[in-house]
N, C-alpha and C positions, 0 to 999 in steps of 0.2 A: 504494500500500500504506500509506503514511504517513497519507494522508487517510482511508483506510478505518479504520485503527487509531484515529485521532482521533475519527471519528464513533462508533466502537464504545465508546471511553472516555466520550464525551459521553452516549451512550445509557445506559451502565451508571451514570453519575453521576446521570442523571435518574431511572432506576429506583430507585436507592438513596435518592434524595430523596423519591420517592413512597412508598417503603416507610417511611421515617422519618416522613413526614406521617401515614400510617395508624397507625403505632405511637403517635405523639404524640396523635392524636385518641382512640385507645383509652385511653391513659393519662389524658387529660383527662376522658373520661366516667367512668372509674374514680374519679378524684379528686373529681369532682362528686358521685358517689354517696356516697363516703366523707364528704365535707363535709356532705352532707344528713343522713347517719346521725349524725354528730357533733353537728350542730345539734339534731336531735331528742333525742339523748341529753342534751345540755346543758339543753334545755328541760324534759325530764322531771326532771332533777336539781334544777333551780331550783324546779319545782313541789313536789317532795318536800321541799326545804329550807324553802320557804314554809309548807307544811303543818306541818312539824315546829316551825317558829318559832311559828306560830299555836297549836299544841297546847301548847307549853311555856308561852306567855303565858296561855293559858286556865287553866292549873293554878297559876300563881303568885299569891301573895297578899302584901300588905304587912303591916306590924306589926299593923294593926287588922283584918286579915282581908278587906280589900277587894281586888278583882282589880287586878293591876298593869297600867297603861295602856301598851300597846306603842307608842303614839305618843310617849311620854315617855322610854322606856328602850330599850336595845339589849342584845343578848346578845354578850358578848365572850369569846372563847376565847384563852387565853394559850398560849405555846409549851410550857409544862410540862403542858398538858392541863386546867388549871383553867378553870372557866366562871364568869363574873361577869355580873350584871345592872348596867349602868351607865347613868346618866342621859344622854340624848342630848346635852345642852349640854356635858357634860364630854368626850364623844367628839369633838365638833366642834372644841373648843378644842385637844385633843391633836393632831388631824389638822392644824390650822393650824400648831401648833408644829413638827410633823414636816416639813411642807412647807417651812416657813421654814428649818429646819436643812438640808434637801436643797438648797434654793436657795443657801444660804451656802456649802455644800460645792462647788457648781459654780463 
């Protein structure tokens, strides 16, 4: 009787493990689909942002009325909602300073 109960527990444990495997495989497939949808959504957002960026720069003019070169400037949004056009060389130097500050804090 003890051996029979042991075999029954072992069989139940195996069945539970097989059920867990099936559930995990279903969950894995669901997560793969969700990941794929998120990746497509991110890709669409990046494309829209790029289009917006190009549209903004196509409308911008300097003091002499010439188009602003997007290779030389970047759009910067501050935390208060202000939007600025900043020369790229200034942004790069700010990023270096910020990264140096972060490294010093570590």
